[in-house]
C-alpha positions in Angstrom: 0.0 0.0 0.0 1.4 3.4 -1.0 2.0 5.9 1.7 -0.3 8.9 1.0 2.3 11.3 2.2 4.7 10.1 -0.4 4.8 12.0 -3.7 5.2 9.8 -6.7 8.4 10.2 -8.7 6.9 11.5 -11.9 9.2 13.0 -14.5 7.9 16.4 -15.6 7.0 16.5 -19.3 9.1 18.5 -21.8 7.1 21.7 -22.1 8.9 22.8 -25.2 7.7 19.6 -26.9 4.1 20.1 -26.1 1.6 21.8 -28.4 0.6 24.6 -26.0 -1.4 27.7 -27.1 0.6 30.6 -25.9 -1.1 34.0 -25.3 -1.0 36.2 -28.4 -0.4 39.8 -27.3 -1.1 41.2 -30.7 -4.5 39.5 -30.8 -5.3 40.9 -27.4 -4.4 44.4 -28.6 -6.6 44.1 -31.7 -9.5 42.9 -29.5 -9.1 45.9 -27.2 -9.5 48.3 -30.2 -12.5 46.5 -31.6 -14.2 46.2 -28.2 -13.7 50.0 -27.8 -15.2 50.4 -31.3 -18.3 48.5 -30.4 -18.7 50.2 -27.1 -18.5 53.7 -28.7 -20.9 52.8 -31.5 -23.6 51.7 -29.1 -22.9 54.2 -26.3 -21.2 57.6 -26.8 -20.0 57.6 -23.1 -16.4 56.6 -22.6 -15.5 53.3 -21.0 -12.3 54.4 -19.0 -10.7 50.9 -19.0 -11.1 50.5 -22.8 -10.0 54.1 -23.4 -6.8 53.6 -21.3 -6.0 50.3 -22.9 -6.6 51.6 -26.4 -4.4 54.6 -25.8 -1.5 52.3 -24.7 -2.0 50.2 -27.8 -2.0 53.3 -30.1 1.1 54.7 -28.5 2.9 51.3 -28.8 2.1 51.3 -32.5 3.6 54.8 -32.9 0.2 56.2 -34.0 -1.2 59.6 -32.9 -3.5 59.8 -29.9 -5.9 61.8 -32.1 -7.1 58.5 -33.6 -9.0 58.1 -30.4 -10.5 61.6 -30.4 -14.1 61.6 -31.6 -13.8 65.2 -32.6 -10.8 64.8 -34.8 -11.6 64.4 -38.5 -9.5 62.2 -40.8 -8.5 65.4 -42.7 -7.1 66.9 -39.5 -5.2 63.8 -38.6 -3.7 63.4 -42.1 -2.8 67.1 -42.2 -0.6 66.7 -39.1 0.6 63.2 -40.0 0.8 63.1 -43.9 2.3 59.6 -43.9 -1.0 58.2 -42.7 -2.8 59.2 -45.9 -1.4 56.2 -47.8 -2.3 53.9 -45.0 -5.9 55.0 -44.9 -6.2 54.5 -48.6 -7.6 51.0 -49.3 -7.0 49.9 -45.7 -10.4 48.0 -45.8 -9.9 46.4 -49.2 -9.5 42.6 -48.6 -5.9 41.6 -48.5 -4.5 38.5 -50.3 -4.5 35.3 -48.3 -1.7 35.4 -45.8 1.2 32.9 -46.1 2.7 30.9 -43.3 3.8 34.0 -41.4 1.2 36.7 -40.4 2.2 40.2 -39.7 0.2 40.5 -36.5 1.6 44.0 -35.6 0.3 45.2 -39.0 -3.1 43.8 -38.3 -3.3 45.7 -35.0 -2.3 48.9 -36.8 -4.9 48.3 -39.4 -7.5 47.8 -36.7 -6.7 51.2 -35.2 -7.2 52.9 -38.6 -10.4 51.0 -39.4 -11.9 51.8 -36.0 -11.3 55.5 -36.6 -12.9 55.4 -40.0 -16.0 53.5 -38.8 -16.5 55.6 -35.7 -16.3 58.9 -37.5 -18.8 57.7 -40.1 -21.3 55.8 -38.1 -21.2 57.4 -34.6 -23.0 60.7 -35.5 -24.6 61.4 -32.2 -27.9 63.2 -31.7 -29.2 66.7 -31.6 -28.7 69.7 -34.0 -26.0 69.5 -36.6 -24.1 72.5 -37.9 -23.0 73.0 -41.5 -19.4 72.4 -40.4 -20.3 69.1 -38.8 -22.0 67.9 -42.0 -19.1 68.9 -44.1 -16.7 67.0 -41.8 -18.9 63.9 -41.9 -19.0 64.1 -45.7 -15.2 64.3 -45.8 -14.9 61.3 -43.4 -17.4 59.3 -45.4 -15.2 60.1 -48.4 -12.2 58.6 -46.6 -14.2 55.5 -45.9 -15.0 55.1 -49.5 -11.3 55.4 -50.4 -10.5 52.9 -47.7 -12.9 50.4 -49.4 -11.5 51.1 -52.8 -14.7 52.9 -54.0 -15.1 56.0 -56.2 -16.0 59.3 -54.5 -19.7 59.5 -53.6 -20.3 55.9 -54.7 -21.5 54.6 -51.4 -23.6 57.6 -50.6 -25.7 57.3 -53.8 -28.8 55.2 -53.1 -30.4 54.4 -56.4 -33.3 52.3 -57.5 -32.4 48.6 -57.6 -29.7 48.8 -55.0 -30.0 46.2 -52.3 -29.0 46.3 -48.6 -25.4 47.4 -47.9 -23.3 50.3 -47.0 -24.6 52.5 -49.9 -28.2 52.9 -48.6 -27.0 53.0 -45.0 -24.6 55.9 -45.7 -27.3 57.7 -47.7 -29.6 57.4 -44.8 -27.0 58.7 -42.3 -26.4 61.7 -44.5 -30.1 62.3 -44.9 -30.5 62.2 -41.1 -27.7 64.8 -40.7 -29.3 67.1 -43.2 -32.6 66.7 -41.4 -31.0 67.6 -38.1 -29.4 70.8 -39.4 -31.0 74.0 -40.7 -31.4 73.1 -44.3 -32.0 76.6 -45.6 -28.7 77.8 -44.1 -27.0 74.9 -45.8 -28.5 75.6 -49.2 -27.6 79.3 -49.0 -23.9 78.2 -49.0 -23.0 77.2 -52.6 -19.9 75.3 -51.4 -21.8 73.2 -48.8 -24.8 72.7 -51.1 -22.4 71.4 -53.8 -21.1 68.8 -51.5 -24.5 67.2 -50.8 -25.2 63.9 -52.4 -28.8 63.7 -53.7 -30.9 61.0 -52.0 -34.6 60.3 -51.7 -34.6 61.6 -48.1 -32.9 64.8 -49.1 -35.3 65.3 -52.0 -38.2 64.8 -49.7 -36.8 67.6 -47.4 -36.3 69.9 -50.3 -39.8 69.3 -51.7 -41.4 69.9 -48.3 -39.5 73.1 -47.7 -39.4 74.5 -51.3 -42.1 77.1 -50.5 -39.8 78.7 -47.9 -36.7 78.9 -50.2 -35.7 81.8 -52.4 -32.6 83.2 -54.1 -29.4 81.1 -53.8 -31.1 78.5 -51.6 -33.9 77.9 -54.0 -31.5 77.6 -57.0 -29.3 75.1 -55.1 -32.5 73.1 -54.1 -33.6 72.9 -57.8 -30.1 71.9 -58.9 -30.1 69.0 -56.4 -33.6 67.9 -57.4 -32.7 68.0 -61.1 -29.6 66.0 -60.5 -31.4 63.3 -58.6 -34.2 63.2 -61.2 -31.7 62.8 -64.0 -29.8 60.0 -62.3 -32.9 58.0 -61.4 -34.3 58.6 -64.9 -31.2 57.1 -66.5 -31.7 53.9 -64.5 -35.4 53.6 -65.3 -35.0 54.5 -68.9 -32.6 51.6 -69.4 -35.3 49.2 -68.0 -38.1 50.7 -70.1 -36.0 50.7 -73.3 -36.3 46.9 -73.4 -40.1 47.2 -73.8 -41.6 45.7 -76.8 -42.9 48.4 -79.3 -45.9 46.4 -80.5 -46.7 43.2 -82.4 -45.7 43.0 -86.1 -48.6 44.0 -88.4 -48.5 41.5 -91.2 -51.4 43.1 -93.0 -49.1 45.8 -94.1 -46.8 44.8 -97.0 -43.1 45.0 -96.2 -41.1 47.7 -97.8 -39.1 46.4 -100.6 -35.7 47.8 -99.6 -32.3 46.2 -99.3 -32.4 46.9 -95.5 -35.5 44.7 -95.1 -34.3 41.9 -97.4 -34.7 38.5 -95.7 -31.7 36.8 -97.2 -32.1 33.5 -95.5 -35.7 33.1 -96.5 -35.0 34.2 -100.1 -32.3 31.5 -100.5 -34.5 28.8 -98.9 -37.5 29.6 -101.1 -35.4 29.6 -104.3 -33.5 26.4 -103.7 -35.6 24.5 -106.3 -33.9 26.8 -108.9 -30.4 25.6 -108.0 -28.3 24.7 -111.0 -25.9 21.9 -109.9 -23.9 22.0 -113.2 -23.3 25.7 -113.2 -23.4 25.9 -109.3 -25.6 28.8 -109.5 -28.9 29.8 -107.7 -31.4 31.5 -109.8 -33.7 33.8 -107.8 -37.2 34.2 -109.1 -38.6 36.1 -106.1 -37.1 38.2 -103.3 -38.6 38.0 -99.8 -38.6 41.0 -97.3 -39.1 41.2 -93.6 -42.3 42.8 -92.1 -41.3 45.8 -90.0 -44.6 47.6 -89.6 -46.1 47.2 -86.1 -49.5 47.7 -84.7 -49.9 51.3 -83.6 -53.1 51.2 -81.5 -52.7 54.1 -79.1 -52.5 53.2 -75.4 -53.7 55.4 -72.5 -51.7 55.2 -69.3 -53.2 56.9 -66.3 -50.9 57.1 -63.3 -52.5 58.1 -60.0 -50.1 58.7 -57.1 -50.9 59.2 -53.4 -48.8 62.2 -52.4 -49.5 62.0 -48.7 -46.6 62.0 -46.3 -46.0 58.2 -46.3 -45.7 58.0 -50.1 -42.9 60.5 -51.0 -40.6 57.8 -52.4 -43.4 56.6 -54.7 -44.3 60.1 -55.8 -40.8 60.8 -57.0 -40.2 57.5 -58.7 -43.6 57.4 -60.4 -43.3 61.0 -61.7 -40.0 60.1 -63.4 -41.4 56.8 -64.7 -44.5 58.5 -66.1 -42.3 61.0 -68.0 -40.3 58.1 -69.6 -43.4 56.3 -70.8 -44.8 59.6 -72.0 -41.8 59.6 -74.4 -42.9 56.4 -76.1 -44.6 57.0 -79.5 -47.8 55.1 -78.9 -48.5 56.1 -75.3 -50.7 58.9 -74.0 -49.8 59.5 -70.3 -51.9 61.2 -67.7 -50.6 61.9 -64.2 -52.7 62.7 -61.2 -51.5 63.3 -57.6 -53.7 63.5 -54.6 -53.9 63.7 -50.8 -57.2 65.3 -49.7 -57.2 67.3 -53.0 -56.3 66.1 -56.5 -54.0 67.8 -59.0 -53.9 67.0 -62.7 -50.1 67.1 -63.5 -50.6 65.9 -67.1 -49.4 69.2 -68.8 -46.0 68.7 -67.2 -45.7 64.9 -67.4 -42.8 65.1 -69.9 -40.7 67.1 -67.3 -40.5 65.3 -63.9 -38.5 68.1 -62.5 -41.3 70.7 -63.1 -43.9 68.1 -62.0 -42.3 67.6 -58.7 -42.0 71.3 -58.1 -45.8 71.5 -58.4 -46.5 68.8 -55.9 -47.5 69.5 -52.3 -46.4 66.6 -50.1 -48.2 65.7 -46.9 -51.8 65.8 -45.7 -54.4 63.2 -45.4 -55.7 60.7 -48.1 -58.9 60.8 -50.0 -58.8 58.9 -53.2 -62.3 59.8 -54.3 -61.1 63.3 -55.2 -58.6 61.7 -57.6 -61.2 59.4 -59.0 -63.3 62.4 -60.1 -60.4 63.4 -62.4 -59.6 59.9 -63.5 -63.0 58.7 -64.7 -63.3 61.3 -67.6 -59.8 60.3 -68.8 -61.0 56.8 -69.6 -62.4 57.1 -73.2 -61.3 53.7 -74.6 -61.2 51.2 -71.7 -59.8 48.3 -73.7 -56.7 50.3 -74.5 -56.3 51.9 -71.1 -54.3 51.0 -68.0 -54.8 52.7 -64.7 -51.9 52.4 -62.2 -53.0 53.5 -58.7 -50.1 53.9 -56.3 -51.0 54.2 -52.6 -50.8 52.5 -49.2 -54.7 52.7 -49.5 -55.2 54.0 -45.9 -58.1 56.0 -47.1 -60.7 58.1 -45.4 -63.6 56.8 -47.6 -62.8 53.2 -48.5 -66.2 51.8 -49.7 -67.0 54.4 -52.4 -63.4 54.5 -53.7 -63.2 50.7 -54.0 -66.6 50.7 -55.8 -65.2 53.2 -58.4 -62.1 51.1 -58.8 -64.2 48.0 -59.4 -66.2 49.8 -62.0 -63.0 50.7 -63.9 -61.9 47.1 -63.8 -65.2 45.8 -65.1 -65.3 48.4 -67.9 -62.4 46.5 -69.6 -59.6 48.8 -68.5 -56.6 47.2 -66.9 -56.4 48.3 -63.3 -53.1 47.9 -61.4 -53.1 48.7 -57.7 -49.6 49.2 -56.4 -48.7 49.3 -52.7 -45.7 51.6 -53.2 -43.0 52.2 -55.7 -39.7 52.4 -53.9 -36.1 51.3 -54.5 -36.3 48.5 -52.0 -39.9 47.5 -52.6 -41.0 48.0 -49.0 -44.4 49.4 -48.0 -47.4 48.8 -45.8 -50.8 48.3 -47.5 -54.2 48.6 -45.9 -55.4 44.9 -45.4 -59.0 45.9 -46.1 -58.1 47.0 -49.7 -55.5 44.2 -50.1 -58.1 41.4 -49.5 -60.7 43.0 -51.8 -58.2 43.6 -54.6 -57.3 40.0 -54.4 -60.9 38.9 -54.6 -61.4 41.2 -57.6 -58.6 39.5 -59.5 -56.3 42.5 -59.3 -53.9 41.7 -56.4 -51.8 44.6 -55.1 -48.5 44.6 -57.0 -45.4 44.4 -54.9 -43.8 47.8 -54.5 -40.5 47.2 -56.3 -40.3 49.5 -59.2 -38.9 46.9 -61.6 -42.2 44.9 -61.2 -44.3 47.9 -62.2 -42.1 48.5 -65.3 -42.6 44.8 -66.3 -46.4 45.1 -65.9 -46.6 48.2 -68.0 -44.3 46.8 -70.7 -46.5 43.8 -71.0 -49.6 45.8 -71.4 -48.1 48.3 -73.9 -46.6 45.6 -76.0 
């Protein structure tokens, strides 16, 4: 029996031969920086322990303490430390796969720079924003774009068709900053107004406040609206351009021109005239392609709810209506409404002028718009009525009865929940169920689906 007081003679293992995970000081430093980043993003108050540890890491890397100062812009840091400009550039572009040896010190340095970029861009605080603060944010956002290898302004431009990602998020942040500052003061400064990136949120602000603008501020507001309209129109025009221009009309004889010559058919039809001895094909008849298309005029009536919840739809549909108005066989009418209705048809070819005539906000009463729409329907079989709204109406029953009458008259009635870049939108369940029973379900709000529906009808 072994004496319990006796310690067995066990030879200690060779520690150097064991696979022991040793602490990684560089990994710990990197974690300190990222924990501070998360803490500051969710709570602007300083965490003393994280701040002290991050300062020690920054000093050990030979980086300026200003990287930890929330008030210091990237421009200010680079101005004092020019050598950092090259490090900020493309610092967030994915690096090639590391080899056997990783430069962990370089990874910690990269974490410090990335943390500064992200905090300056996404930790925007609350309360009123000055024009200087907006300009500084725009500059810092520009550095983030450079760090990601993007073109200037690329991430802040939210356009139809863009999905989730940094682009829409940065556009929303910029829009929030603009909303929190005195917009009129900003527009009165040509330099600051010129740095604004047009977005749906900014356009909404401009349209709501246009009645209070004059002089330089009004000119800058119009310039921003025009720029946004042109950019969105370019995207939508590309989608609409793929639309069919009508079926071939074979009752019209083809024009006998070389351009319309159907060479393949001509050869095929004349094959019986092939002379094998002379190896020649004798052509008795030429065949030409039919190019004439049916030109039955189509009436497109677009009705847009311009109440406060439908601003995105109002802007997109105004631009879309102007594009379809440019097609040769389409007669477009545009009606906007809240508790009053406005026939915008005379300006439908110019979405910029149309938007300047809108008055966003107010309640919703579609029956006032219906009063304008009904006389516009003169040929139901060749008419499509697109009604864009969330359908939270003050008089549901009479409006739906009128819509049912349009549908039964032979016109194509397309109810659309909203027309936004992302396709989001809430629709009144009462209307949604009844439209489904009527055989005209509410179209999903993504603008590409509306373009497809209209192309199909106008073909």
